N, C-alpha and C positions, 0 to 999 in steps of 0.2 A: 912506093907504099900503096900499090894498087891493091884493093881488096880488104885493107884494113877497116876496122869499125871506128866511129869517132872516138871511142874511148881508147882504143889502141893508138890512134893518131895523136891524142892528148898525152897519153902516157910516155910516147916516144919523144914528143917534143919537151916534156917536162924534164925527163932524163937527160937529154941532150944538153939541156940547160943546166944540168948539175943539181937538179931538185931530187930530193928522196920522196918517192911517191908510192901509192899502192891504190888498188881498186878496192872499193868497199861496197859496190852494186852486187848483189846475189841473184842467182837464177834459181827459180823454184821449179822443179821439173813437174811436180805433181799438181800445180795450182792451175786449173781449168784444163782444157784438152790439150794445150800446146806449151804449157809451162808459162812462167811469167818473171819478168826481171823486177827487182825491188831495190830501190835506192836507199841508201843510209838517211834517215829522217825525211824521206819522201822526195829529196831534192839533191842528194850529192851521191856522185858516182866515184869520185877519186878523192883522196886526201894528199896533199902535198905539204912538205916542210920547206918553206921558203924564207928569205929574209926578212919578210913582213911578218912572219909567224906560220900558223897553221891555216892552210886554205883548203877549202872545200869546194870542188868543181864539178859542175854538171855538164856533160858533153853530149853533143846531139850532132845531127846532120843538118839538113836545110831548115828544119822547124824552129828558127830562133824565136819568133813570136810566141809560140805554143809553150816553149820551154821557159821563156822569160815570164809569161803569166804564171806558169807552174810554180815558179819560185816565188814571185810576188804574193801569191795567195797562200803560201805555205806557212802554217803557224810555227814551225820549227826554224825556218831561216832567219827570222828577224832575232830569235833567241840565240842561234850560232853567232850572229854578228855582235850581239850585246855581250856574249861571253869571251869576246876577243878574238874570235875567228874571223877570216876574210872568207868572201863567197864570190865566185865567178862562173859565168856561163862561157862554154866554148863552142861555137857553131860551127862546124867545118864546112867548106863550100870550095868548088873549083873556080879559080880566077885565072885570067890570062897573067903571065909572068910579066909581059910588057905590052903597053898599049899598042894596038895594031898588029901584034905578034900572034903567032899560032900556039905557041908553047903554054900549056895549062898547067897550073900547079894547085896542090891543096893548101888553104890558108884558113885559120880560124878567125871568126869574128868573136872577139873577147869583151864580154860586159862585166865590170866589177861593181858589185852591190855595195851599198852604204845604207846605214840605219836610216837615213833620209827618205830612201826609196820605198819605205814601207810605211805609208802614212796617209 
């Protein structure tokens, strides 16, 4: 999985888990000098159909704290949860497969949000 973006890693893991999912983040090539990525409602990159219902997922690399704050201050994130959706943050990082070993693998740090987190 070398060279994959965090969004691609998340989509791959969700599909391997048997979930139906799709990317809702868009790239606007003419926004600014280099283009710009725009998330659905400012905080969702992927939508997945899970046993718990519809799940909105924000995926990122190492910037867990920055994306966590981005979700918590987003006015639409709370409305998404109140409407019955679930919301998760997947931050991908390289970790050792086994303590003391040399093998390094990609694993997500996952945070599941609740209405109580916004208050």
